[in-house]
N, C-alpha and C positions, 0 to 999 in steps of 0.2 A: 308632591303637591306633600309626598309624605316625606321627598327628602327634608321639603323647606322645613317641615315639622321637627325631622330627624337635626337638623342645621341649629334649628330653637334650643332646643334643647343640651345640645350640643356644646354650646355657647353659656351655657350656666358652668360649665365644666370649664370654664376660661377657654377657650378653644373662638378663636374669629373667624365670620363665616367663611373667611377662605381656606382657614386651616381645618375647619368642620370639612367642608366641601373634597379639600383632599386626603383626610381620613376617611371618610365615607367611600371614595374610590377607590381607597389602598386595600379597602375591606372587603369591597368587592374584586379584586384582582389579583390581592395577594401584593410581593416586593416589587418594590418600581426602581427606579430610577428618577433620577430628578426630570430629565429628559422623559422617559415614557408617561412619567404624570402629568410631564403640560400637554402632552399629544393627549393623553385621556380624557385630562381635563378642562382642558382647549385654554388652560390658567399661561401666561406669557409666564416663563420659562425663568425669569427674573424674581417675579413675583414670587414662583413656584419656591425656588429656593430658599427666600425668607420666610416662607412659612413653614419649608420642613425644618429649618432654622428654629422655628419656637414651636412644631410637635415634638422634634430633640428635647426640647428646657422643659417642654413640659410632659411631658413622659406618654407621649402617645405614640410614638413612629421609638424602630431603633433601629441605630444604621448597621449595614451590615457593611462590614472591608470585601476588598476582593481588588480583580482587576481594572472595578469601575465602580462608583460608589453604588449601594444601592439601600432603600430603608425601606421596614418592612412594620406592620402596624401593630400597635400592642391590642391583647385582646376585647373587647370593651369591657369585660367584668371587671380583668385587673388595669386598665385605666382607669375606671369609675372612682374603686376602690383607693386606688390607692388618691386620686384624686382629694375623697372624704377624708383620709386620712390627714393628707398635708392640713386641709381646712379645718378638722377639728383642732392638729396641733398649733394652725392661725391662731383660733378661738378663744383655747385656754392663753394662750399668749397677750389676747388682746384684753381682754376681762382681766388680768393680774396686774397690767400693766397702762390701760384706756384710764382719762378719769372718769373718775361716778360718775353715776347716771341723777341729769338734775330732775329735780321734783317736777309731778307731767304738769300740761298745763292745761288749767282750766279756762280756755279758752274752747273757743272752737276750731277743730283741726277739720282740714280738706285731706281726705285720703283719695293718691288720684289711680286708680290703671286696677283691673279687673285681679289679678294675682296679688296686689297689697292691700286689696279689701277682705279679699279672702285671708293672709295672714292677719291684718289686724283682728279680724274676729274668734280667731283660732288663740292668741294672742290674749283676746279679751277673754275668753274661757279656761282658759290656761290659767289664769289670775281667778275668777269670777268662785266662791266662794260658796252662797247658796241657791240662785236660782238666775234661770237663763230661760228670755222670754226673745225667741226669733219666730216672726216671719219674713215669708221667702218661698219661692217656686221649691220645685224637686233637684234642677243641676245644682243650685245652692242646696241645699239640703244635702244630694249624694257626696258632693263635696267636704262638707262638714261633719259625715257622719262617725270617722275615725275620732273627730273631737269631742261631737255629742255622747259618745261613748264613755270616753275616756273621762267624762265630767261624770256623768250617772254613776262611774264606778265611785265617785269621792262624796257620791250622795244627795249634788245636787237635783235640784230639782228643775227640768227642764222641760217646757210649753212649746210647743210648735205649731204655729196657725199657717196655711196652707193653701194657696189653690186649686194644690194636685192631688191623687188620689197615696201618691208616695207616702208612707208614713214610717220614719226613724223607730228604731225600735228603741224601749224603755224613754218615751218621750209622754204626754200628754197635746195629745188632737186635737185640734179643731180645723176644720174644711171650709172656708172663707171664699170671697168671692174675690179676694186679693187683685191687686193688678200681678202681673208676672212681672219677673226682673226688678220689683220691687223689696228692697229690705229694710226693715225693722227689727232690730237688733239691742239689747238688753242687756245689759247682765249687773247683780245684786240690785236694782233699784239704783245706781251709781254712776252708769256709764251706758250711756248711748249709738251707735252705729246705724244714720241711716240714710239713705237713699235711692238710686236705681244704676242696675249695673245688665249688660249684656253682655260680657266677656270679653270688651275690648280694652286696650289701655286707655283709652278717651275716658271709663268710666269713671264717673267721684262720687265719694259719698261723705257724708258730714260724722267727725266724732265728736263728744263733748261731754263731761264730767257737770256741766250747766245744767242744774237741778230744774229750774226749768223748762227747760228742752225734754232733759229726762219724763218727767209727769209729763206734757206736753204727748211724748210717742207713747208711755204707759197708759193713757186714759183713751189714747184712739184706740190701743190693740186689745185694754177692756171692754169694751164696747162692739168693738169685733168678737169676740169671743161670745158676751153677751149675745150677739146674733146669730153667732153659730149651733148655741144652744138652742133659742129659743127654734130654730130651723128645722134643730134635731129632734125637737119635741113634739112638732107636726108632724114628719117626716115617721115617728111614732105610730102617731096618733093614727 
């Protein structure tokens, strides 16, 4: 299970699953020839040499010359930093040369995939200027905590509704009876993201700047806040 997780994360650094498997094996064993890699991993020799060529090209291994060619893995920190440095340079080039961004669609956009949904919420917070309303469970709030702290540092008001006991710092908290894995997210009363997510690639949420949807979700959140306040008063009495 852990190896699968590592392979998945290494793929974000440009490695194929087979390349990632070989890189992990080399980190555990050390320098190896292509034959030794095939024996250690169970991958056919023809595929091993193709993957080693890919790892060389991507800067994940070095080649050692000798009586027989061997390969040694690049230290993980060095490999990750080198890849990020190249990605940063590529980003700067692309931003200079790609066509300018088109105006944002005012329709209803489906955001699919847990990671992409979180990325969209972070992007919305980065563009936010005045206030954030978020109804979500603890797992989502923990993922978003660093971005919420950055928003607070900009002077943005943050209102959180959650069915859990977790309380992000510097936020106005209301404990509700909302459904876990449900998201209701509004920024500046102008854009909304809503749906249910469970941490899967199949998760989907609806994103829109349509005022009728923003108003609908905002009124639903206002009702939840009013109910939470009423229950707090009962508990106090």
